[in-house]
Residue frames as a rotation matrix with the C-alpha (Angstrom) as fourth column:
MET 1
-0.082 0.522 -0.849 26.77
0.074 -0.846 -0.528 4.13
-0.994 -0.106 0.031 -8.84
ASP 2
0.569 0.361 0.738 25.37
0.664 0.327 -0.672 4.57
-0.484 0.873 -0.054 -12.47
SER 3
0.599 -0.271 0.753 26.98
0.444 -0.671 -0.594 7.91
0.666 0.690 -0.282 -13.38
LYS 4
0.232 -0.566 -0.791 29.98
0.956 -0.018 0.294 8.73
-0.180 -0.824 0.537 -11.25
SER 5
-0.739 -0.669 0.079 30.97
0.673 -0.736 0.067 11.82
0.014 0.103 0.995 -13.06
SER 6
-0.602 0.520 0.606 27.45
-0.005 -0.761 0.648 13.58
0.798 0.387 0.461 -13.30
ASN 7
0.332 0.903 -0.272 25.53
0.344 0.153 0.926 12.49
0.878 -0.402 -0.260 -10.26
PHE 8
0.730 -0.168 -0.663 27.86
0.677 0.037 0.735 13.43
-0.099 -0.985 0.140 -7.47
LYS 9
0.473 -0.786 0.399 30.30
-0.427 -0.601 -0.676 16.07
0.771 0.149 -0.619 -6.43
ILE 10
0.665 -0.357 -0.656 33.09
0.655 0.701 0.282 14.61
0.359 -0.617 0.700 -4.20
ILE 11
0.439 -0.701 0.562 35.39
-0.725 -0.646 -0.239 16.25
0.531 -0.303 -0.792 -1.64
LEU 12
0.527 -0.373 -0.764 38.21
0.412 0.898 -0.155 14.09
0.744 -0.233 0.627 -0.31
GLY 13
0.731 -0.210 0.649 39.39
-0.561 -0.726 0.398 15.09
0.388 -0.655 -0.649 3.03
SER 14
0.828 -0.529 0.187 42.61
0.346 0.744 0.571 13.11
-0.441 -0.408 0.799 3.22
SER 15
0.416 -0.816 -0.401 46.25
-0.798 -0.539 0.269 13.64
-0.436 0.208 -0.876 2.85
SER 16
0.031 -0.288 0.957 46.53
0.008 0.958 0.288 9.92
-0.999 -0.001 0.032 1.63
VAL 17
-0.494 -0.390 -0.777 47.88
-0.743 -0.275 0.610 9.65
-0.452 0.879 -0.154 -1.76
ALA 18
-0.995 0.041 0.087 46.67
0.062 0.964 0.258 6.14
-0.073 0.262 -0.962 -2.09
ARG 19
-0.232 0.973 0.020 42.96
0.667 0.174 -0.725 7.11
-0.708 -0.155 -0.689 -1.44
ARG 20
0.005 0.193 -0.981 43.29
-0.577 -0.801 -0.161 10.00
-0.817 0.567 0.107 -4.00
LYS 21
-0.791 -0.421 -0.444 44.46
-0.604 0.416 0.680 7.37
-0.102 0.806 -0.583 -6.52
ILE 22
-0.809 0.515 0.282 41.67
0.463 0.855 -0.233 5.07
-0.361 -0.058 -0.931 -5.73
LEU 23
0.108 0.886 -0.451 38.97
0.306 -0.461 -0.833 7.68
-0.946 -0.048 -0.320 -6.11
THR 24
-0.226 -0.278 -0.934 40.70
-0.790 -0.509 0.343 8.83
-0.571 0.814 -0.105 -9.45
ASP 25
-0.954 -0.290 -0.073 40.66
-0.283 0.796 0.535 5.18
-0.097 0.531 -0.842 -10.62
MET 26
-0.546 0.826 0.144 37.01
0.621 0.513 -0.592 4.91
-0.563 -0.234 -0.793 -9.78
GLY 27
-0.375 0.326 0.868 36.28
0.840 -0.277 0.467 7.67
0.393 0.904 -0.170 -12.14
TYR 28
0.626 0.649 -0.432 35.50
0.767 -0.612 0.193 10.51
-0.139 -0.453 -0.881 -9.75
GLU 29
-0.311 -0.612 0.727 36.70
0.289 -0.790 -0.541 14.04
0.905 0.042 0.423 -9.86
PHE 30
0.607 0.373 -0.702 36.98
0.760 -0.015 0.650 15.67
0.232 -0.928 -0.293 -6.25
LYS 31
0.213 -0.529 0.822 38.16
-0.368 -0.822 -0.434 18.31
0.905 -0.210 -0.370 -4.05
ILE 32
-0.242 -0.401 -0.883 39.73
0.557 0.688 -0.465 17.98
0.794 -0.605 0.057 -0.68
MET 33
0.331 0.349 0.877 38.55
-0.648 -0.591 0.480 18.72
0.686 -0.727 0.031 2.84
SER 34
-0.527 -0.604 -0.598 40.06
0.107 0.651 -0.752 17.46
0.843 -0.460 -0.279 6.17
PRO 35
0.677 0.681 -0.279 38.55
0.293 0.098 0.951 16.68
0.675 -0.726 -0.133 9.58
ASP 36
-0.209 -0.743 0.635 40.24
-0.518 -0.467 -0.717 17.87
0.830 -0.479 -0.287 12.82
ILE 37
0.941 0.339 -0.011 40.67
-0.189 0.551 0.813 15.06
0.281 -0.763 0.583 15.42
ASP 38
-0.185 -0.940 0.286 43.34
-0.972 0.131 -0.196 13.81
0.146 -0.314 -0.938 17.66
GLU 39
0.289 0.242 -0.926 43.28
-0.345 0.929 0.135 9.96
0.893 0.281 0.352 16.92
LYS 40
-0.686 -0.653 -0.319 45.35
0.005 0.435 -0.901 9.17
0.727 -0.620 -0.295 20.22
ASN 41
-0.765 0.363 0.533 42.39
-0.638 -0.309 -0.705 10.33
-0.091 -0.879 0.467 22.29
ILE 42
0.428 0.887 -0.173 40.08
-0.896 0.441 0.044 7.57
0.115 0.136 0.984 20.85
ARG 43
-0.706 -0.707 0.045 40.91
-0.704 0.692 -0.160 4.20
0.082 -0.145 -0.986 22.19
LYS 44
0.597 0.801 0.033 39.10
-0.801 0.595 0.067 0.79
0.034 -0.066 0.997 21.82
ASP 45
0.111 -0.531 0.840 40.22
-0.492 0.705 0.510 -2.64
-0.863 -0.470 -0.183 22.73
LYS 46
0.216 -0.090 0.972 39.28
0.638 0.767 -0.071 -4.23
-0.739 0.636 0.223 19.34
PRO 47
-0.793 -0.606 -0.065 40.78
0.310 -0.492 0.813 -2.91
-0.525 0.625 0.578 16.03
GLU 48
-0.448 0.732 0.512 37.33
0.796 0.066 0.602 -3.19
0.407 0.678 -0.613 14.38
ASP 49
0.497 0.700 -0.513 35.76
0.867 -0.427 0.258 -1.03
-0.039 -0.573 -0.818 17.09
LEU 50
-0.109 -0.639 -0.761 38.68
0.498 -0.698 0.515 1.49
-0.860 -0.323 0.395 16.93
VAL 51
-0.924 -0.272 0.268 38.64
0.364 -0.416 0.834 2.23
-0.115 0.868 0.483 13.21
MET 52
-0.125 0.925 0.359 34.82
0.808 -0.115 0.578 2.60
0.575 0.363 -0.733 13.23
ALA 53
0.473 0.250 -0.844 35.05
0.786 -0.553 0.276 5.01
-0.398 -0.795 -0.459 16.21
LEU 54
-0.447 -0.755 -0.481 37.79
0.419 -0.651 0.632 6.95
-0.790 0.081 0.607 14.53
ALA 55
-0.814 0.174 0.554 35.79
0.540 -0.124 0.833 7.18
0.213 0.977 0.007 11.19
GLU 56
0.317 0.947 -0.055 32.65
0.867 -0.266 0.421 8.42
0.384 -0.182 -0.905 13.06
ALA 57
0.288 -0.240 -0.927 34.76
0.638 -0.674 0.372 11.07
-0.714 -0.698 -0.041 14.91
LYS 58
-0.805 -0.584 0.103 36.12
0.388 -0.388 0.836 12.18
-0.448 0.713 0.539 11.64
ALA 59
-0.335 0.798 0.501 32.56
0.774 -0.070 0.630 12.50
0.538 0.599 -0.594 10.33
ASN 60
0.472 0.525 -0.708 31.56
0.864 -0.433 0.256 14.54
-0.172 -0.733 -0.658 13.37
ALA 61
-0.175 -0.708 -0.684 34.55
0.460 -0.673 0.579 16.86
-0.870 -0.213 0.444 12.87
VAL 62
-0.921 -0.062 0.384 33.74
0.383 -0.314 0.869 17.51
0.066 0.948 0.313 9.17
ILE 63
0.079 0.969 0.234 30.13
0.816 -0.197 0.543 18.18
0.573 0.148 -0.806 10.00
GLN 64
0.459 0.095 -0.883 31.11
0.680 -0.678 0.280 20.64
-0.572 -0.729 -0.375 12.74
LYS 65
-0.667 -0.744 -0.042 33.44
0.472 -0.465 0.749 22.26
-0.576 0.479 0.662 10.14
ILE 66
-0.696 0.458 0.553 30.69
0.620 -0.004 0.784 22.52
0.362 0.889 -0.281 7.68
GLN 67
0.388 0.869 -0.307 28.11
0.875 -0.242 0.420 23.90
0.290 -0.431 -0.854 10.26
ASN 68
0.247 -0.342 -0.907 30.56
0.673 -0.613 0.415 26.40
-0.698 -0.712 0.079 11.48
ALA 69
-0.676 -0.729 -0.109 31.90
0.319 -0.423 0.848 27.63
-0.664 0.538 0.519 8.30
GLU 70
0.365 0.916 0.164 28.93
0.408 0.001 -0.913 27.37
-0.837 0.400 -0.374 5.96
THR 71
0.042 -0.449 -0.892 31.21
-0.686 -0.662 0.302 28.00
-0.727 0.599 -0.336 3.07
ILE 72
-0.404 -0.213 0.890 30.55
0.320 0.878 0.355 24.95
-0.857 0.428 -0.287 0.98
GLU 73
-0.681 -0.031 -0.732 30.32
-0.569 -0.607 0.555 25.89
-0.461 0.794 0.396 -2.72
LYS 74
-0.119 0.678 0.725 27.16
0.363 0.710 -0.604 24.71
-0.924 0.192 -0.330 -4.60
LYS 75
-0.765 -0.252 -0.592 27.81
-0.415 -0.511 0.753 25.14
-0.492 0.822 0.286 -8.21
ASP 76
-0.647 0.578 -0.498 25.10
-0.289 0.419 0.861 22.68
0.706 0.700 -0.104 -9.25
ASP 77
-0.577 0.353 0.736 22.22
-0.808 -0.121 -0.576 22.52
-0.115 -0.928 0.355 -6.83
ASP 78
0.507 0.818 -0.273 20.61
-0.846 0.533 0.025 19.62
0.166 0.219 0.962 -8.48
LYS 79
0.196 -0.582 -0.789 23.55
-0.078 0.793 -0.604 17.30
0.977 0.180 0.110 -7.58
PRO 80
0.999 0.024 -0.028 24.17
0.026 0.089 0.996 15.85
0.026 -0.996 0.089 -4.15
THR 81
0.301 -0.946 0.122 27.74
-0.690 -0.304 -0.657 16.19
0.658 0.114 -0.744 -2.85
ILE 82
0.825 -0.137 -0.548 29.85
0.373 0.861 0.346 13.45
0.424 -0.490 0.762 -1.46
PHE 83
0.441 -0.742 0.505 32.45
-0.850 -0.526 -0.030 14.20
0.288 -0.417 -0.862 1.24
ILE 84
0.716 -0.374 -0.590 35.20
0.392 0.914 -0.104 11.63
0.578 -0.157 0.801 1.78
ALA 85
0.542 -0.440 0.716 37.22
-0.720 -0.682 0.127 12.56
0.433 -0.584 -0.687 4.98
ALA 86
0.838 -0.269 -0.475 40.17
0.429 0.863 0.267 10.71
0.338 -0.428 0.838 6.46
ASP 87
-0.166 -0.976 -0.140 43.48
0.651 -0.002 -0.759 10.93
0.741 -0.217 0.636 8.36
THR 88
0.014 0.045 -0.999 44.33
1.000 0.003 0.015 13.08
0.003 -0.999 -0.045 11.38
ALA 89
0.068 0.024 0.997 43.97
0.079 -0.997 0.019 16.63
0.995 0.077 -0.069 12.78
GLU 90
-0.696 -0.673 0.250 43.55
0.009 -0.357 -0.934 18.11
0.718 -0.648 0.255 16.19
ALA 91
-0.770 0.473 0.427 40.10
-0.616 -0.380 -0.690 18.16
-0.165 -0.795 0.584 18.09
ILE 92
-0.860 0.487 -0.151 37.54
0.442 0.860 0.254 15.55
0.254 0.152 -0.955 18.92
ILE 93
-0.696 0.662 0.278 33.85
-0.701 -0.710 -0.065 16.68
0.154 -0.240 0.958 19.10
PRO 94
-0.469 0.634 0.616 30.67
-0.160 0.624 -0.765 14.97
-0.869 -0.457 -0.191 20.43
LYS 95
-0.686 0.326 0.651 28.41
0.713 0.481 0.510 13.25
-0.146 0.814 -0.562 17.91
LEU 96
-0.851 0.317 -0.418 26.22
-0.292 -0.948 -0.125 15.95
-0.436 0.015 0.900 16.13
SER 97
0.025 0.908 0.418 22.75
0.546 0.338 -0.766 16.06
-0.837 0.247 -0.488 14.99
VAL 98
-0.601 -0.141 0.787 21.84
0.786 -0.280 0.550 17.33
0.143 0.950 0.279 11.63
GLY 99
-0.668 0.266 -0.695 20.68
0.211 -0.827 -0.520 20.95
-0.714 -0.494 0.496 11.80
ASP 100
0.371 0.919 -0.132 17.76
0.212 -0.222 -0.952 22.69
-0.904 0.325 -0.277 10.06
SER 101
0.293 -0.188 -0.938 19.94
-0.724 -0.684 -0.089 24.05
-0.625 0.705 -0.336 7.47
GLN 102
-0.811 -0.584 0.028 21.24
-0.479 0.691 0.542 20.66
-0.336 0.426 -0.840 6.35
LYS 103
-0.413 0.716 0.563 17.74
0.451 0.697 -0.557 19.27
-0.791 0.024 -0.611 6.21
ASP 104
0.622 0.647 -0.440 16.63
-0.029 -0.543 -0.839 22.06
-0.782 0.535 -0.319 3.82
ALA 105
-0.154 -0.792 -0.591 19.75
-0.804 -0.248 0.541 21.66
-0.575 0.559 -0.598 1.64
GLU 106
0.478 0.135 -0.868 20.32
-0.744 0.587 -0.319 19.23
0.466 0.798 0.381 -1.28
PRO 107
0.996 -0.054 -0.070 21.40
0.080 0.889 0.450 15.63
0.038 -0.454 0.890 -0.37
THR 108
0.315 -0.945 0.086 25.04
-0.834 -0.319 -0.450 15.65
0.453 0.070 -0.889 1.00
ILE 109
0.919 0.009 -0.395 26.91
0.143 0.924 0.354 12.45
0.368 -0.382 0.848 1.58
LEU 110
0.281 -0.845 0.454 29.88
-0.950 -0.312 0.008 12.44
0.135 -0.434 -0.891 4.08
ILE 111
0.868 -0.160 -0.469 32.20
0.138 0.987 -0.081 9.51
0.476 0.006 0.879 3.91
THR 112
0.497 -0.650 0.575 34.82
-0.853 -0.487 0.187 9.01
0.159 -0.584 -0.796 6.50
CYS 113
0.678 -0.270 -0.683 37.62
-0.086 0.894 -0.439 6.38
0.730 0.357 0.584 6.76
ASP 114
0.445 -0.683 0.579 40.23
-0.884 -0.233 0.405 4.97
-0.142 -0.692 -0.708 9.04
GLN 115
0.671 -0.259 -0.695 42.75
-0.157 0.866 -0.475 2.16
0.725 0.427 0.540 9.05
VAL 116
0.358 -0.730 0.582 45.07
-0.838 0.024 0.545 0.19
-0.412 -0.683 -0.603 11.39
VAL 117
-0.067 -0.489 -0.869 47.43
-0.550 0.745 -0.377 -2.69
0.832 0.453 -0.319 10.89
VAL 118
0.746 0.337 0.574 47.16
-0.663 0.454 0.595 -5.82
-0.060 -0.825 0.562 13.08
TYR 119
0.085 -0.775 -0.626 50.33
-0.511 0.506 -0.695 -7.80
0.855 0.379 -0.352 13.79
GLU 120
-0.745 -0.383 -0.547 50.49
0.249 0.601 -0.760 -10.65
0.619 -0.702 -0.352 16.34
GLY 121
0.086 0.841 -0.534 47.07
0.946 0.099 0.308 -9.54
0.312 -0.532 -0.787 17.85
LYS 122
-0.193 -0.114 -0.975 48.36
0.688 -0.724 -0.052 -5.95
-0.699 -0.681 0.218 18.36
VAL 123
0.817 0.491 0.303 47.12
0.564 -0.569 -0.598 -2.71
-0.121 0.659 -0.742 16.68
ARG 124
-0.453 -0.870 -0.196 49.68
0.737 -0.489 0.466 -0.61
-0.501 0.067 0.863 14.82
GLU 125
0.808 0.543 -0.229 48.98
0.370 -0.769 -0.522 2.94
-0.460 0.337 -0.822 13.76
LYS 126
0.801 -0.547 0.243 51.33
-0.057 -0.473 -0.879 5.34
0.596 0.690 -0.410 12.20
PRO 127
0.249 -0.708 -0.661 54.86
0.860 0.475 -0.186 4.74
0.445 -0.522 0.727 13.35
SER 128
0.935 0.119 -0.333 56.08
0.283 -0.818 0.502 7.33
-0.212 -0.563 -0.798 15.86
SER 129
0.306 -0.898 -0.315 59.70
-0.614 -0.439 0.656 7.23
-0.728 -0.007 -0.686 14.66
LYS 130
0.100 -0.470 -0.877 62.12
-0.927 0.277 -0.255 5.69
0.362 0.838 -0.408 11.99
GLU 131
-0.801 -0.593 0.075 63.19
-0.570 0.719 -0.398 3.10
0.183 -0.362 -0.914 14.36
GLU 132
-0.240 0.781 0.576 59.44
-0.294 0.507 -0.810 1.93
-0.925 -0.364 0.108 15.11
ALA 133
0.616 0.417 -0.668 58.83
-0.748 0.044 -0.663 1.82
-0.247 0.908 0.339 11.27
ARG 134
-0.306 -0.812 -0.498 62.06
-0.852 0.467 -0.237 -0.17
0.424 0.352 -0.834 10.86
GLN 135
-0.841 -0.042 0.539 60.79
-0.385 0.747 -0.542 -2.68
-0.380 -0.664 -0.644 13.52
PHE 136
0.156 0.986 -0.063 57.31
-0.583 0.040 -0.811 -2.84
-0.797 0.163 0.581 11.92
ILE 137
0.522 0.045 -0.852 58.61
-0.850 0.113 -0.515 -3.78
0.073 0.993 0.097 8.60
LYS 138
-0.580 -0.811 -0.083 61.16
-0.753 0.572 -0.326 -6.30
0.312 -0.127 -0.942 9.96
GLY 139
-0.551 0.457 0.699 58.37
-0.459 0.534 -0.711 -8.00
-0.697 -0.712 -0.085 11.73
TYR 140
0.494 0.797 -0.347 56.49
-0.687 0.114 -0.717 -8.60
-0.532 0.593 0.604 8.47
SER 141
-0.205 -0.653 -0.729 59.45
-0.934 0.352 -0.053 -10.38
0.292 0.670 -0.682 6.85
ASP 142
-0.802 -0.090 -0.590 58.63
-0.117 0.993 0.007 -14.13
0.586 0.075 -0.807 6.47
GLY 143
-0.851 0.470 -0.236 55.45
0.333 0.134 -0.933 -13.34
-0.407 -0.873 -0.270 8.39
HIS 144
-0.334 0.811 0.480 51.91
0.646 -0.174 0.744 -11.83
0.687 0.559 -0.465 7.96
ALA 145
-0.859 0.329 -0.392 49.80
0.029 -0.732 -0.680 -8.86
-0.511 -0.596 0.620 9.18
ALA 146
-0.119 0.922 0.368 46.29
0.992 0.101 0.070 -7.72
0.027 0.374 -0.927 8.57
THR 147
-0.978 0.084 0.189 44.75
-0.074 -0.995 0.061 -4.36
0.193 0.046 0.980 7.71
VAL 148
-0.240 0.935 -0.260 41.46
0.926 0.140 -0.350 -3.34
-0.291 -0.324 -0.900 9.21
SER 149
-0.961 -0.082 0.265 39.75
0.188 -0.895 0.405 -0.46
0.204 0.439 0.875 7.31
SER 150
-0.323 0.897 -0.302 36.63
0.662 -0.014 -0.749 1.36
-0.676 -0.442 -0.589 8.09
VAL 151
-0.849 0.311 0.428 34.04
0.143 -0.645 0.751 3.49
0.509 0.698 0.503 6.07
SER 152
-0.327 0.832 -0.448 31.35
0.692 -0.112 -0.713 5.46
-0.644 -0.543 -0.539 7.63
VAL 153
-0.798 0.157 0.582 28.88
0.429 -0.531 0.731 7.14
0.424 0.833 0.356 5.31
THR 154
-0.470 0.595 -0.652 26.42
0.505 -0.425 -0.752 9.96
-0.724 -0.682 -0.100 6.56
ASN 155
-0.240 0.567 0.788 23.52
0.783 -0.366 0.502 11.30
0.574 0.737 -0.357 4.48
LEU 156
-0.872 -0.356 -0.336 23.58
0.489 -0.636 -0.596 14.86
-0.002 -0.684 0.729 6.00
LYS 157
-0.602 0.775 0.193 20.04
-0.527 -0.567 0.633 15.70
0.600 0.279 0.750 4.84
THR 158
0.462 0.833 -0.304 18.26
-0.263 0.457 0.850 12.72
0.847 -0.313 0.430 6.54
GLY 159
0.260 -0.279 0.924 20.76
-0.965 -0.041 0.259 11.98
-0.034 -0.960 -0.280 9.32
VAL 160
0.984 0.136 0.115 21.21
-0.137 0.991 0.000 8.32
-0.114 -0.016 0.993 8.23
ARG 161
0.196 -0.981 -0.004 24.57
-0.981 -0.196 0.012 6.93
-0.012 0.001 -1.000 8.89
LYS 162
0.989 0.130 -0.070 25.83
-0.137 0.985 -0.106 3.56
0.056 0.115 0.992 7.81
GLY 163
0.200 -0.974 0.103 29.29
-0.976 -0.190 0.105 2.07
-0.083 -0.121 -0.989 8.64
GLU 164
0.994 0.095 -0.063 31.24
-0.101 0.989 -0.108 -0.99
0.052 0.113 0.992 7.85
TRP 165
0.187 -0.981 -0.047 34.90
-0.790 -0.179 0.586 -2.35
-0.584 -0.072 -0.809 8.28
ASP 166
0.949 0.020 -0.316 36.89
-0.231 0.726 -0.647 -4.67
0.216 0.687 0.694 6.18
ARG 167
0.390 -0.797 0.460 39.93
-0.504 0.234 0.832 -6.92
-0.771 -0.556 -0.310 7.00
VAL 168
0.792 -0.298 -0.533 42.57
-0.462 0.277 -0.842 -8.08
0.399 0.913 0.082 4.65
GLU 169
0.676 -0.627 0.387 45.37
-0.009 0.517 0.856 -10.63
-0.737 -0.582 0.344 5.47
ILE 170
0.763 -0.543 -0.352 48.76
-0.542 -0.240 -0.805 -10.07
0.352 0.805 -0.478 3.80
TYR 171
0.828 -0.493 0.268 51.57
0.259 0.760 0.596 -12.68
-0.497 -0.424 0.757 3.81
PHE 172
0.691 -0.642 -0.332 55.26
-0.716 -0.670 -0.194 -11.74
-0.098 0.372 -0.923 3.11
HIS 173
0.582 -0.769 -0.265 58.49
0.551 0.612 -0.568 -13.42
0.599 0.185 0.779 1.80
THR 174
0.086 -0.694 -0.715 61.74
0.898 -0.256 0.357 -12.35
-0.431 -0.673 0.601 3.47
ILE 175
0.942 0.090 0.323 62.24
0.220 -0.892 -0.394 -8.62
0.253 0.442 -0.861 3.13
PRO 176
0.177 -0.979 -0.100 65.85
0.855 0.203 -0.477 -7.80
0.488 -0.001 0.873 2.80
ASP 177
0.136 -0.156 -0.978 67.46
0.811 -0.550 0.200 -5.20
-0.569 -0.821 0.051 5.22
ASN 178
-0.865 -0.496 0.070 68.53
0.438 -0.680 0.588 -3.01
-0.244 0.539 0.806 2.27
ILE 179
-0.506 0.716 0.481 64.93
0.525 -0.187 0.830 -2.69
0.684 0.673 -0.281 1.15
ILE 180
0.431 0.601 -0.673 63.78
0.891 -0.165 0.423 -1.84
0.143 -0.782 -0.606 4.56
GLU 181
-0.264 -0.625 -0.735 66.47
0.631 -0.688 0.359 0.95
-0.730 -0.369 0.576 4.85
SER 182
-0.906 -0.021 0.422 65.53
0.384 -0.461 0.801 2.24
0.177 0.887 0.426 1.38
LEU 183
-0.016 0.985 0.173 61.83
0.683 -0.115 0.721 2.52
0.730 0.130 -0.671 2.51
ILE 184
0.325 0.012 -0.946 62.83
0.880 -0.369 0.298 4.21
-0.345 -0.929 -0.130 5.79
ASP 185
-0.601 -0.700 -0.386 64.98
0.516 -0.709 0.481 6.68
-0.610 0.090 0.787 3.93
GLU 186
-0.745 0.394 0.539 62.43
0.391 -0.397 0.830 7.56
0.541 0.829 0.142 1.32
GLY 187
-0.981 0.170 0.095 59.96
-0.176 -0.567 -0.804 8.30
-0.083 -0.806 0.587 4.31
ASN 188
-0.439 0.896 -0.073 56.48
-0.620 -0.243 0.746 7.43
0.651 0.372 0.662 2.91
VAL 189
-0.107 0.331 -0.938 56.17
0.323 0.903 0.282 4.54
0.940 -0.273 -0.203 5.19
LEU 190
-0.919 -0.253 -0.303 56.44
0.378 -0.341 -0.861 6.89
0.114 -0.905 0.409 8.11
HIS 191
-0.808 0.589 -0.016 52.95
-0.579 -0.799 -0.165 8.31
-0.110 -0.124 0.986 7.37
VAL 192
0.002 0.853 -0.522 50.77
-0.652 0.397 0.646 5.26
0.759 0.339 0.557 7.07
ALA 193
0.612 0.385 0.691 49.38
-0.783 0.423 0.457 2.72
-0.116 -0.820 0.560 9.54
GLY 194
0.788 -0.312 0.531 51.86
0.156 0.935 0.318 -0.08
-0.596 -0.167 0.785 10.39
ALA 195
-0.093 -0.795 -0.599 54.42
-0.652 -0.406 0.641 1.54
-0.752 0.450 -0.481 8.00
LEU 196
-0.412 0.099 0.906 52.79
0.412 0.907 0.088 -0.82
-0.813 0.410 -0.414 5.51
ILE 197
0.140 0.434 -0.890 52.45
-0.724 -0.568 -0.391 0.06
-0.675 0.699 0.235 1.89
ILE 198
0.061 -0.181 0.982 52.02
0.230 0.960 0.163 -3.31
-0.971 0.216 0.100 -0.07
GLU 199
0.860 0.256 0.441 51.70
0.469 -0.060 -0.881 -1.45
-0.199 0.965 -0.172 -3.49
HIS 200
0.627 -0.667 -0.402 54.99
-0.555 -0.745 0.370 0.20
-0.546 -0.009 -0.837 -3.19
PRO 201
0.764 -0.251 -0.594 57.30
-0.474 0.407 -0.781 -0.94
0.438 0.879 0.192 -5.90
MET 202
-0.337 -0.923 0.184 60.05
-0.781 0.165 -0.603 -1.81
0.526 -0.347 -0.776 -3.48
ILE 203
-0.462 0.197 0.865 57.70
-0.674 0.556 -0.487 -4.10
-0.577 -0.807 -0.124 -1.41
VAL 204
0.418 0.770 -0.482 55.60
-0.902 0.290 -0.319 -5.61
-0.106 0.568 0.816 -4.30
PRO 205
0.005 -0.453 -0.892 58.27
-0.587 0.720 -0.369 -8.47
0.809 0.526 -0.262 -4.91
TYR 206
-0.906 -0.422 0.033 58.09
-0.219 0.401 -0.889 -9.46
0.361 -0.813 -0.456 -1.25
VAL 207
-0.252 0.886 0.389 54.33
-0.892 -0.056 -0.449 -9.80
-0.376 -0.460 0.804 -0.96
LYS 208
-0.984 -0.087 0.155 53.57
-0.053 0.976 0.212 -13.51
-0.170 0.201 -0.965 -1.04
GLU 209
-0.559 0.825 0.081 49.73
0.698 0.416 0.583 -13.29
0.448 0.382 -0.808 -0.82
VAL 210
-0.903 0.392 0.178 46.91
-0.430 -0.802 -0.415 -10.91
-0.020 -0.451 0.892 -0.22
VAL 211
-0.744 0.666 -0.059 43.71
0.659 0.745 0.103 -12.42
0.113 0.037 -0.993 1.05
GLY 212
0.221 0.660 -0.719 41.22
0.583 -0.680 -0.445 -9.58
-0.782 -0.321 -0.534 0.33
THR 213
0.692 0.095 0.715 41.34
0.675 -0.435 -0.596 -6.57
0.254 0.895 -0.366 -1.97
THR 214
-0.347 -0.938 0.024 44.40
0.913 -0.344 -0.222 -4.22
0.216 -0.056 0.975 -2.52
ASP 215
-0.160 0.308 0.938 42.16
0.121 -0.937 0.329 -1.16
0.980 0.166 0.113 -2.45
SER 216
0.839 0.531 -0.117 41.13
0.125 0.021 0.992 -2.06
0.530 -0.847 -0.049 1.08
VAL 217
0.260 -0.850 -0.459 44.88
0.952 0.144 0.272 -2.38
-0.165 -0.507 0.846 2.20
MET 218
-0.535 -0.538 0.651 45.39
0.672 -0.738 -0.059 1.13
0.513 0.406 0.756 0.59
GLY 219
-0.925 0.152 -0.348 42.64
0.198 -0.589 -0.784 2.51
-0.324 -0.794 0.515 2.93
LEU 220
-0.382 0.842 -0.382 39.55
-0.788 -0.512 -0.341 2.87
-0.482 0.171 0.859 0.79
PRO 221
-0.729 0.187 0.659 37.64
0.269 0.963 0.024 -0.44
-0.630 0.195 -0.752 0.07
ILE 222
-0.916 0.331 -0.226 35.79
-0.378 -0.527 0.761 0.29
0.133 0.783 0.608 -3.10
ALA 223
-0.463 0.779 -0.422 33.00
0.401 0.609 0.684 -2.26
0.790 0.148 -0.595 -2.63
VAL 224
-0.261 0.411 -0.874 32.22
0.953 -0.034 -0.300 -0.99
-0.153 -0.911 -0.383 0.82
VAL 225
-0.819 -0.052 -0.572 32.24
0.056 -0.998 0.011 2.68
-0.571 -0.023 0.820 -0.24
GLU 226
-0.825 0.523 -0.214 29.82
-0.410 -0.293 0.864 2.18
0.389 0.800 0.456 -3.07
ARG 227
-0.405 0.689 -0.600 27.52
0.635 0.685 0.358 -0.18
0.657 -0.236 -0.715 -1.13
LEU 228
-0.437 0.061 -0.897 27.36
0.818 -0.389 -0.424 2.27
-0.375 -0.919 0.120 1.81
MET 229
-0.935 0.052 -0.351 26.67
-0.200 -0.894 0.401 5.17
-0.293 0.445 0.846 -0.57
ARG 230
-0.614 0.760 -0.214 23.68
0.003 0.273 0.962 3.33
0.789 0.591 -0.170 -2.09
ASP 231
-0.363 0.458 -0.812 22.34
0.854 0.513 -0.092 2.45
0.374 -0.727 -0.577 1.40
VAL 232
-0.500 0.136 -0.855 22.26
0.560 -0.703 -0.438 6.05
-0.661 -0.698 0.276 2.73
LEU 233
-0.873 0.196 -0.447 20.98
-0.433 -0.734 0.523 7.52
-0.226 0.650 0.726 -0.54
């Protein structure tokens, strides 16, 4: 995008510190808004299908919230607004059509995201306990895992929606037990897919190779986001 600071308003609907950092580093200013879905109620066999289904469900949830509340602040009517929504909440809704009020409004872009970790062919989401997080990280030691991240972008004025997923392979050195325990005690790994935070200072020395981009592993692939934004606009 040519002028990130002047062409768009952004709302980030995520509790992810990593996604906030990526948006900040991209040069965007943004507010925060969250979708309300129960991710466990959406299941797919393939990780790529799962993350795309979750991203679309989050988009639908945010659209429902917008349509119900109709409290979005428009300080500058000549600027489109970008919504970026991710992470979990409580209720799944069916796919929504764009209402007349949205068609009459200025362009609004809704971006939703999801991510899972794939290890030995199995999907890993957020760990359910400290013990599960511990086992997740132990499995990565001297091994490898992959992240599958999705981005879904909807133009709420036209109804056009584009989506894409991105996969990154990560290879690890031996991760010492004391490092694993420190990560568990700190707690941040309990709130991310696969208990995997490769940019964490305690993990960085044990990452052997990343085949793909770090921003994708962090949950918001920059190239995908900007390409889809251009496509729907």
